[in-house]
N, C-alpha and C positions, 0 to 999 in steps of 0.2 A: 362359520361359513360365510357370513356377511364380511368379515374382516379379510378372509382370503380373497373375496371377490373385489374388495377394494384395492387391495394390494395388486392383484392382477390387471385391474383397470389402469393404475397408475403406471404400472412397467409397460403395458401395452401402449399406453400415451407417449412414453418416454421412447419406446422402440420406433414408433411410427414417426415421431418428430426427428429422430436422429437419422433414420433410413431416408426420409423425404429430403432432407437438407444435406445428406453426406458429411456430416457434422461428427466431431468427436463427442464422446460421451465423458461428459465431467463426472468427477467423484460423486457429487450430490445426487446425480441421476441413476446411480448404481444402487438402487434401493435393495436389491436382492442380496448385496453383501454386507451392507451395515444395519439393515433392519433386525437380522438375528442377534446383533451385538447389544441392541437397546431394547429388546422385548422385555416386558415386565421389569423394566428398571426406571428409575427417576432419572431424567435426562436434563441437562443443561445445553443449551446452543449458544454459541458464540456466532452472531449472525448481524446482518443489517439488510438494507434493500436489495442488495445484489445477490442475496441467498435465495434464489428462486430455483424451484424445480419445475421446469417448463414455465407455465404461467401462475404458479402458486408458490407462495412463501414456504420455506422448508419447515417453518413452524407449523403452518396450516396444514401441510402435507402429513406430517408426522402425526399431529393431533387426529386428523382425519383418519388415520391408520391406527388409532388406538394407543399410540406411544404416550407415555407420561412425561409431558414437558413441564419441568418444575420450575425453571428459570431461563431467562434470555440475557445474555451479556453482549453488550454492544461496544463497538470500538469508537474512535474519533468520529464525529459527524453523526452519532446516533443511529437508531434503528431505521429511520427512513432515509438517511444519507443527507438530510436537509439542514442540519445544524453547522453553522460556521465553525471554521478550524478554530481550536482552543475552548469551545464550549461543551460542558458536559451535562447530561440529562439524567436525573435520578428520580425515584418516587413515582414513576409511572407504571401503569400495568397493561397487559396484553391479553387478547382473547377472552371477552367478557369479564375483564376485570380479575382473572383468576390467576394469571402468571406475571410474576414480577419482572421488570426490566432493569437491569443494573448497568450503568455506564462503567466501562473500563477506560476512563479517560479523566484526566484531572487527578485528584488527590487519590482515588481509588483504581489504580491501573492494574493491580493484582486481586483476582477474586479473593476475599476473605474467607476465613474458616467458617464464619456464620453463613455468608453466601453459598458455600459449598456443601454446608450440612444437608445431608440426606441425598446428595446427589451421587448417582451410582456410575454415571459416565458423561463425558462432555464430547459434543460434537463442534467441531470448528469448520465453519463455512463462509469465508469472505474472500472477495475478489482483490487481490494484491495487484501491484504495477511494477513489481521488480526493482524497486528502489529502495536503498538503505533507509531513506529518511522518511518513506511513506509508513506511517505508524502501525500499520496493520501486523507488520511482523514482529513489533515490539509488543504489541498486544498478545500475539502468538506466544512469545517467550514467557511473559508473565503468567499466562494461562498454563503453560507447561509447568512452571514452578509451583503454581497453586495445585496442580494435579500430583505432582511429586509428594508434596507436603501431605496431601490428604489420601494418597494412595488410589487415586481416582483415574481410570483409563481415559485416554484421550484419543479421539477418532477425528483425524484431519481428512476432509473431503477435498481431494486435490482438484486443481483447475490450472490452466496456462497463466503465465505472466506475459503481457504484451512487450515489455521491454525484455527480451530473453537473450541477453548478451552480457558480457562481462567487460566493465569499463570504469575508469575513474581511481582516484586514490583509495588504498585500503585505510580504513579508520585507525587512528592511533589511540592509545589507551586514555590519553589526557583530553580526548574529545568525546567521550562516551556520554550519552544523554538519551532521553527517550527517542530522539530523531537518529539515534545511531548506537546501538547497544552491542554490536559484535564487530570484530576486525574483518569486515567484508568491504569489497569495493561499493562505490555508489550503485552501480548495476551489477548484481552478483549472479544472474544467470542460472537460477533455480526456480522451480515451482515452489509454491508455498508448501507443499508436502515434503519436498526434497530438502527444503529449508529446515523443516521440523526435524528431519531425521538427522541432518548435520548438527543442529543444536543438540541433540540427544547424544549421538554417538561421539561427538567431540567434547562432551561434558562442558559445553558453552553456557549452561544455566546455572553454574557455579553450585552444584548439587553433588553430594556423595554418591547419589542414586539417580537412575534413569527414569525417565517417564514411561509409563506403560502406553507406548504409542502404537496405533495402527493407522496407516494411510491407505484410503480408498483411492487406488489409482484410477487414472483416466483410461479410456480406452480409444484407439485409432488417433493417438496424439503423436504429432511429428514435431520435433523440435525446431525444425526448419521452416515451418509454416508460419505465416503472419496470422495472428489471433485477433480478431476484431471483437471487442466488447459488446454484448448486447444489452448491458446495463452499465450507466457511467459510475464510477466508484465513489465519487465525491463531489460537493458542490461546484468546484472550480476546475474539475477535469471532465469537460463536457464534449470532448471530441477526441478522435485518435490522434490528431496532430497535436492537441494539446498534452496528451499522455506520452507521445514521442519526445516533445520538447521538455517535458518535466525534468528528466535527470540533469539537464543542464540549467533550465530557467529558475528551478527551485532554489539554486544558489543564490539568485538576487534577493530572497527573503532575507539574507543576512547583509543586505545593503539598502540604500534609500530607494533603488530603481523600483518602478512599478512593474508588476508582470501581467498587468491587465485585470486585476481583482477590481470589482466594481464596474466592469464593462461586459459586453457579451461575447468577449474573446479572451477569457483569462488563460494564461500560459501560452497565448498565441501572439502576444504582443509585449514589448518592453519600452520603457521610456521615462522621462521626467520633463519638467517644464523648460529647461534650458538646452535640451538636447539638440545637437546638430546632425543631420542626416549623413551617413556615410555608406549607405546601402550599396553602392557600386562595388565596395570592396568586401562586403560581408554578406552578400546574397540574401538580402533582406528586402522588404518593400517599406518605404517610408509612410508615416501616417500621423494623424493627431488623434488624440482621445481624450476624453474627460471622465475620470472615474466617478461614480456616483454611489451612494449608499443603496445596497440590496439586501433587504431583510433575510437573514439566514444564510447569506452567501458571502456577503462582504459589506458589513455595516459601517465601518470605519476604515476604507480602503486608503493606502498611501496616495497623498495628493488629491484627496477628495474634492470635488467640484473645481479643480484646477485644470486648464488645459495643459496637456502633456504631448511632446512631440516623441516619436520613437519609431520603432521598426516592427513589421509583421514578421514573425520568425517561422521558418519552414525547416526544421532539423530532419534530415533523412538518414544521416550517418548512425551506426551503432557506437556512439562515442560521446564524450563530453566535450562540447564545443567552447573551450575557454576564450577563444577569440571575441566572443560577445562580451564576456566579463571584463577582458583587458580593454575592449573598446569603451565600455561604459565608464570604467574607472578614469580613463583618459580624458573622457568628455566632461565628467562631473566636476562641478566649479569648486567643491569644498572636498578636497583629496583626503584631508585628515579625518573626515566623518563619513567615509564611504563605507568601510567595513566595521561591522559590529560583532560582537561575541556569537551571535547565531551563524555567522558565516563560517567560523571555526568549526562549530558543531555539525553544520551540514557538509561541509567539505570533508571534515574528518582529519583534517591536516593542517595545523597552524603555520606551516611554512608557505602554503600555496598563497596567502594573503600577502606575505612579505615578498615573495618572489614576483607577484603582480606589481607590487609598489616599486621594486627594484628594476622594473622593466624587462624582465624575462619574457621570452616569447613562450607561445602554448606548447611548442615542440620541446623547448629546454624543461618546461616545467613537467611534461608528462614524462620525459625520460627518467624523473626521479621516482615515478610510480612503478617502473617496470618490475624491479626485484619483488616487491609486495604483491604485484599482480600475478606473477608467475608462481610464488609460493601459494598463494589463494587458489589458483587454478588447480594445483596438484590436489589439494584438500577437495575441492568442488567435485573432482572427477570420481571420487570415491562414493558420492552420493546421488548420482544421476539414475532415476528410476526408469528413463525412457530413452 
């Protein structure tokens, strides 16, 4: 009886919150649907700081309802979302030191057979941003592979993506990496639940079998609505404008240009020391900034402690704004060192770098993407759940 009262209390709190705010109901709030799937089972949760059911972490919520949480898997940036990009954390415990936390970043990208031992079901609850190179969808794919290999059901708790549109080049096979595992555009226009279904149905996980997958759908979700995040997904995406800029500005991570890491405006500004302002033609706002070391966020940012000149970026279109990259390339004093291998992996197409070097316009470059985008859109259409 006590457990039933706890469940009813949580469900009532969710209902009152969603009714009061006229909000959509995310998958992790629909406890009445997925609790029966995890009752009397040992559960693994793929989660981080965004995995909140109202004001309580999903792990705490489920533990409080008597669910046996065996292990927590965390993506890039760790459980609290405070670890710098590229850093993995292992060997720590959660909830009175009884639940092991395992990072799925670095060498251990896929849950091992040992880590999955004794796990009866996996819950996946992460806030994505809708971009191919944001690694949470790569973590999803590796978790799906582990579930296939161990015959473990996977339950994806769906939620919206803020960049809910289709844009950018489709990734080519010679550019596959952890920042781009599938032949999808930079912005693929699917929720994380829809993306999981596409991976499964199109056999993109390179398996002879499918994952035993269940997506807990959202309620009252409208694809045309603008979704504002209530928890920032990672240390350097700390505003909705940064998230909107991210599909374009992340490409600069494959160049020497600073995207504002080490400042209070990451992914809202770009620049380098020798930059000359051209904001009148590119709809930006000229500024100066000096990147500093910020523990857990940007400990060694590009141009650390050097004065940079650049632009404040406000992208509003549902597109990849290549003009910013073309302009920065033209301004950079050492052209031969502008693009590195990471640019190919992020863009997903080695031709783009050469097209910019050859002086192609953004319109000319984007025309080369059209056939791939149209083919992808036909595949995507089959997996829209809303």
